[in-house]
C-alpha positions as CSV (number, residue, x, y, z in Angstrom):
1,M,0.0,0.0,0.0
2,T,1.0,3.6,-0.5
3,Q,-0.1,4.9,2.9
4,S,2.4,6.7,5.1
5,S,2.7,5.6,8.6
6,S,1.5,9.0,9.8
7,V,-1.9,8.6,8.2
8,L,-3.0,5.3,9.8
9,P,-1.6,3.0,12.5
10,P,-0.2,-0.3,11.3
11,P,-3.0,-2.9,10.8
12,D,-1.7,-5.1,13.7
13,A,-1.7,-2.1,16.1
14,A,-5.2,-1.0,15.1
15,L,-6.5,-4.6,15.3
16,L,-5.0,-5.2,18.8
17,Q,-6.4,-1.9,20.1
18,L,-9.8,-2.5,18.6
19,A,-10.0,-5.9,20.2
20,R,-8.9,-4.6,23.5
21,L,-11.4,-1.7,23.4
22,K,-14.3,-4.0,22.2
23,A,-13.5,-6.3,25.1
24,G,-13.6,-3.4,27.5
25,L,-10.1,-4.0,28.8
26,S,-7.3,-1.6,29.8
27,Q,-3.9,-2.3,28.5
28,R,-2.9,-3.6,32.0
29,E,-5.8,-6.0,32.0
30,L,-5.0,-7.4,28.6
31,A,-1.4,-7.7,29.5
32,E,-2.3,-9.6,32.7
33,R,-4.6,-12.0,30.7
34,A,-1.9,-12.6,28.1
35,S,0.9,-12.8,30.7
36,V,3.0,-10.1,29.1
37,P,4.3,-6.7,30.3
38,T,1.9,-3.8,30.0
39,T,4.7,-1.9,28.2
40,M,4.5,-4.6,25.4
41,I,0.8,-3.9,24.8
42,S,1.4,-0.1,24.7
43,A,4.4,-0.5,22.3
44,Y,2.3,-2.8,20.0
45,E,-0.7,-0.4,20.0
46,R,1.5,2.6,19.2
47,G,3.2,0.8,16.4
48,K,6.6,1.1,18.1
49,R,6.9,-2.7,18.1
50,R,5.4,-5.3,15.7
51,P,4.1,-8.6,17.1
52,S,4.7,-11.8,15.4
53,L,1.6,-13.5,14.0
54,M,1.6,-16.0,16.9
55,T,1.9,-13.2,19.5
56,L,-0.9,-11.2,17.9
57,L,-3.1,-14.3,17.9
58,K,-2.2,-14.9,21.6
59,L,-3.1,-11.3,22.5
60,L,-6.4,-11.4,20.5
61,H,-7.3,-14.7,22.3
62,A,-6.6,-13.0,25.6
63,A,-9.2,-10.4,24.7
64,N,-11.6,-13.2,23.7
65,F,-11.3,-12.8,20.0
66,E,-10.0,-14.9,17.2
67,L,-8.5,-13.8,13.9
68,R,-9.8,-15.4,10.8
69,M,-7.9,-15.0,7.6
70,T,-8.7,-15.9,4.0
71,L,-6.7,-15.5,0.8
72,E,-8.6,-13.3,-1.7
73,P,-7.7,-11.7,-5.0
74,F,-6.0,-8.4,-4.6
75,D,-8.4,-5.4,-4.4
76,P,-6.7,-2.0,-5.0
77,H,-9.5,-0.2,-3.1
78,D,-7.4,0.8,-0.1
79,D,-4.6,2.0,-2.4
80,V,-7.0,4.1,-4.4
81,L,-8.4,5.7,-1.2
82,A,-4.9,6.3,0.2
83,G,-3.9,8.0,-3.1
84,L,-7.0,10.3,-3.0
85,E,-6.3,11.1,0.7
86,M,-2.7,12.0,-0.1
87,R,-3.8,14.5,-2.8
88,R,-6.1,16.4,-0.4
89,V,-4.9,19.8,0.6
90,P,-4.8,20.6,4.4
91,L,-8.0,22.7,4.1
92,E,-9.9,19.8,2.5
93,R,-8.7,17.5,5.3
94,R,-9.8,19.9,8.0
95,H,-13.2,20.2,6.3
96,R,-13.5,16.4,6.1
97,D,-12.4,16.0,9.8
98,R,-15.1,18.6,10.9
99,Q,-17.8,16.7,9.0
100,I,-16.8,13.4,10.5
101,E,-16.7,14.9,14.0
102,A,-20.2,16.4,13.4
103,W,-21.5,13.0,12.3
104,R,-20.1,11.4,15.4
105,R,-21.8,13.9,17.6
106,A,-25.1,13.6,15.8
107,V,-28.1,12.3,17.7
108,P,-30.5,10.1,15.8
109,V,-33.9,11.6,15.3
110,D,-36.7,9.7,17.0
111,A,-38.8,8.1,14.3
112,D,-42.0,8.3,16.5
113,S,-41.8,12.1,16.7
């Protein structure tokens, strides 16, 4: 992929953090469940260290998740999106970020009203 590391965290870091948050665990709790130092979880989630596949599976299992993988034909979708993102000027990025933040704060309208 053509993404720079400053745009998105590494996939393993994002996956580990997502699993931990979905499990409602702190880094310390996940570390205790996996019998690893808390500093290891922190380093993996920040992309400062990269876990082996076996270590990633162990950490995901400690959060009560499993990783399922399949081989699929290559889809350039992510590369296309990354290329489009890289061509945005800072003003466009700020506008997009404000829109996303507004959508996140939005409250659903009650259908019965």
